[in-house]
C-alpha positions as CSV (number, residue, x, y, z in Angstrom):
1,M,22.6,36.7,7.8
2,A,21.9,32.7,8.5
3,N,22.1,30.2,5.8
4,L,18.7,30.1,3.4
5,L,18.4,26.4,3.6
6,L,14.7,25.3,2.4
7,E,12.4,27.8,-0.2
8,I,9.1,27.0,-0.8
9,N,8.2,29.6,-3.8
10,N,4.3,28.8,-4.7
11,L,3.9,25.3,-4.5
12,S,0.4,23.8,-5.3
13,V,-0.3,20.3,-4.3
14,A,-3.8,18.4,-5.1
15,Y,-5.1,15.8,-3.9
16,G,-6.9,14.5,-7.9
17,D,-9.5,17.6,-7.8
18,I,-9.1,18.9,-4.0
19,R,-6.6,21.7,-3.7
20,A,-4.4,20.6,-0.6
21,L,-2.2,23.9,-1.4
22,M,-2.3,26.6,-3.3
23,D,0.7,29.3,-3.7
24,V,2.2,28.7,-1.0
25,S,5.4,30.4,-0.3
26,M,7.8,30.2,2.8
27,E,11.7,29.9,4.2
28,V,13.1,27.8,6.7
29,Y,17.0,29.5,7.3
30,E,19.7,27.5,9.3
31,G,19.4,27.3,12.6
32,E,16.0,27.9,12.9
33,I,12.6,26.4,14.7
34,V,9.8,27.2,12.4
35,A,6.4,26.0,13.3
36,L,4.0,25.7,11.2
37,V,0.0,26.1,12.8
38,G,-3.3,26.3,11.5
39,S,-6.2,24.0,11.9
40,N,-7.0,20.2,10.5
41,G,-7.4,20.4,7.2
42,A,-5.4,23.6,6.4
43,G,-2.4,21.8,4.4
44,K,0.2,21.4,7.1
45,S,1.5,18.1,6.7
46,T,1.0,18.6,3.1
47,L,3.1,20.8,3.1
48,L,5.5,18.6,4.9
49,K,4.8,15.5,2.6
50,T,5.8,17.9,-0.2
51,A,9.4,18.8,1.2
52,A,10.0,15.2,1.8
53,G,9.2,14.2,-1.8
54,L,6.6,12.1,-0.4
55,L,4.0,13.6,-3.2
56,R,4.3,15.5,-6.2
57,P,4.1,19.8,-7.2
58,Q,1.6,20.7,-9.4
59,A,3.2,24.0,-9.8
60,G,6.3,26.1,-8.3
61,Q,9.3,25.4,-6.6
62,I,11.3,23.8,-3.5
63,W,14.5,25.0,-2.9
64,F,17.2,23.3,-0.4
65,D,20.4,24.4,0.6
66,G,21.3,25.9,-2.6
67,H,19.5,23.3,-5.0
68,D,16.6,22.9,-6.4
69,I,15.0,19.3,-5.6
70,S,11.1,20.1,-7.2
71,H,11.4,16.8,-8.6
72,M,14.0,14.8,-6.5
73,S,13.8,11.8,-5.2
74,T,12.7,11.0,-1.3
75,K,16.4,9.0,-0.9
76,H,18.4,11.7,-2.6
77,R,16.9,14.7,0.2
78,V,17.0,12.4,2.4
79,D,21.2,12.1,1.3
80,R,20.8,16.1,0.9
81,G,20.4,16.0,4.6
82,I,16.0,17.0,4.8
83,V,14.7,13.9,7.0
84,L,10.6,13.8,7.5
85,V,9.5,12.5,11.2
86,P,6.2,11.6,10.1
87,E,2.8,11.7,12.4
88,G,2.0,8.2,13.5
89,R,5.9,7.8,14.1
90,R,5.8,5.2,11.9
91,L,8.2,2.9,13.6
92,F,8.8,-0.3,12.8
93,Q,7.4,-2.4,15.3
94,T,8.6,-5.7,16.4
95,L,12.4,-4.3,15.9
96,T,14.8,-2.8,18.3
97,V,14.9,0.4,19.5
98,L,18.4,0.1,18.3
99,E,17.4,-1.2,15.0
100,N,14.8,1.0,14.2
101,L,17.8,3.7,14.5
102,K,19.8,1.5,12.3
103,L,18.0,1.5,9.8
104,G,17.4,5.8,9.8
105,A,21.3,5.2,8.9
106,Y,20.7,3.2,6.0
107,L,22.6,6.1,2.9
108,P,26.5,6.1,2.6
109,R,26.8,9.8,4.1
110,A,25.1,8.8,7.1
111,R,26.6,5.2,7.0
112,A,30.0,7.8,7.5
113,N,28.4,9.3,10.7
114,Y,27.4,6.9,12.4
115,A,29.4,5.9,15.1
116,E,28.9,10.0,16.3
117,S,25.2,10.1,15.2
118,L,24.1,7.3,17.6
119,E,26.2,8.6,20.6
120,R,23.7,11.9,20.0
121,V,20.3,10.1,19.9
122,F,22.1,8.8,22.8
123,D,23.3,12.2,25.2
124,L,19.6,13.6,23.5
125,F,17.9,10.1,24.7
126,P,18.6,7.9,27.2
127,V,15.8,6.2,27.2
128,L,16.7,5.2,24.7
129,K,20.3,4.0,25.4
130,E,18.8,2.2,28.0
131,R,16.1,0.2,26.2
132,A,18.6,-0.3,23.5
133,N,17.2,-3.8,22.8
134,G,14.1,-3.4,23.2
135,K,11.4,-4.0,21.2
136,A,10.2,-0.5,19.7
137,G,6.5,-2.2,20.0
138,L,6.7,-1.9,23.4
139,L,8.2,1.6,24.4
140,S,5.5,3.8,25.2
141,G,3.7,7.1,23.1
142,G,7.2,9.4,24.0
143,E,9.3,6.8,23.9
144,Q,8.4,5.9,20.5
145,Q,8.3,10.2,19.8
146,M,11.8,9.9,20.9
147,L,12.7,6.9,19.0
148,A,11.2,8.8,16.2
149,I,13.2,11.7,16.0
150,G,16.6,9.2,17.2
151,R,15.8,7.7,14.1
152,A,16.2,11.0,11.7
153,V,19.0,12.1,13.8
154,M,20.7,8.5,13.0
155,A,20.1,10.6,8.7
156,H,22.4,12.7,9.6
157,P,20.2,15.6,8.5
158,K,20.4,19.5,8.4
159,L,17.2,19.5,8.6
160,V,14.5,18.1,10.8
161,M,10.6,18.2,9.0
162,I,8.4,16.7,13.1
163,D,4.7,16.3,12.1
164,E,2.6,16.3,15.7
165,A,5.4,15.6,17.6
166,S,3.1,15.6,20.8
167,L,-0.2,13.3,19.2
168,G,-1.6,11.4,21.9
169,L,1.0,12.2,24.8
170,S,0.0,14.1,28.2
171,P,1.0,17.6,28.6
172,I,3.7,16.5,30.7
173,L,5.1,14.3,28.3
174,T,4.6,17.7,25.6
175,R,7.1,19.4,27.0
176,R,9.6,16.9,28.0
177,I,9.0,16.4,23.6
178,F,9.3,19.8,23.2
179,D,13.0,20.1,25.5
180,L,14.1,17.8,23.4
181,I,13.9,19.4,20.7
182,V,15.3,22.5,21.3
183,A,18.2,20.7,22.5
184,L,18.2,19.1,19.0
185,N,18.3,22.9,17.8
186,Q,20.5,24.2,19.8
187,Q,22.4,21.3,18.2
188,G,23.3,23.0,15.7
189,T,19.3,20.9,13.8
190,T,17.2,23.0,11.7
191,V,13.9,21.6,12.6
192,L,10.1,22.9,11.0
193,M,7.4,21.1,12.6
194,V,2.8,20.8,12.5
195,E,2.5,20.9,15.7
196,Q,-1.6,20.5,17.3
197,N,-0.6,22.6,20.1
198,I,-0.3,25.5,18.9
199,H,0.8,27.4,22.2
200,M,3.9,25.5,23.2
201,A,4.8,25.8,18.8
202,L,4.6,29.2,19.1
203,N,6.4,29.3,22.5
204,V,9.5,27.6,21.7
205,C,9.3,29.1,17.5
206,H,11.8,31.8,16.3
207,R,8.9,31.7,13.7
208,A,6.1,30.5,12.3
209,Y,3.6,30.6,9.9
210,V,-0.6,29.9,10.0
211,M,-2.0,28.0,7.4
212,K,-5.8,28.5,6.5
213,T,-7.5,26.4,3.9
214,G,-4.4,26.0,1.9
215,H,-3.0,29.0,1.7
216,I,-0.5,30.9,4.3
217,V,-2.6,33.5,5.9
218,L,-0.4,34.9,8.9
219,S,3.5,34.9,9.4
220,G,5.5,36.2,12.1
221,T,8.2,35.1,15.2
222,G,7.0,33.2,17.9
223,E,6.3,35.7,20.4
224,E,4.2,38.2,17.6
225,L,1.6,35.1,17.0
226,L,0.8,34.5,20.8
227,A,0.2,37.9,20.7
228,N,-1.6,38.4,17.5
229,V,-5.8,38.6,18.7
230,D,-6.5,36.8,15.6
231,V,-4.5,33.9,16.2
232,R,-5.9,33.5,19.9
233,K,-9.6,34.1,18.8
234,A,-8.5,31.3,16.0
235,Y,-7.0,28.8,18.4
236,V,-7.1,29.7,21.4
237,G,-11.3,29.1,21.4
238,E,-12.3,32.9,22.0
239,R,-14.7,34.1,19.1
240,G,-15.4,35.8,16.1
241,S,-11.8,34.8,14.7
242,K,-11.2,36.4,11.3
243,L,-8.8,33.9,9.9
């Protein structure tokens, strides 16, 4: 049985008077790709930000690798091995590719594995090695997404959370990024991703959760959810959805 890596229990989060998450529970096991899918405003990004420590929960608990991290700082969560690739990439545009990667390894645990992690990033993303001394802001959109994921890998994570990896990318680049996410997972990194390209996400994930208005309304394997008529109605444009 795989190790339970991330466990979220009855999590509630609000922005002022607006409740973004309500009693959300979910699990991610070591070695999985787990997808969070749903419409805009469903609470998916809020869940990732809360797991990363960027938002504080009103109620509920977050456990990571057997430890309660509900009130732990983001820095200490990263040091334990949970890293977020944020929506929009948030790269340092005027720094070089290599400088951005170095910033991903700023904590002691990551610095100790710097050479190994850098080799792994360059193996996964050869274009980053080619552009190592170029400015991050001069990379294409797909290359910038590779750099954002690569920077997360430099933190020597156990779990990488990726928020909208395909945002703004062409279908060809989207497939390339998903191939790389699968390769990262096959190397032993667990992945939790929020993704607007629901068909692609469900095709590559082991399990998925469907969110709507701050709640999880469905869960199952990617194959099960792709076959679910309500999921198809809600997210492939067919009419009459019950989700």
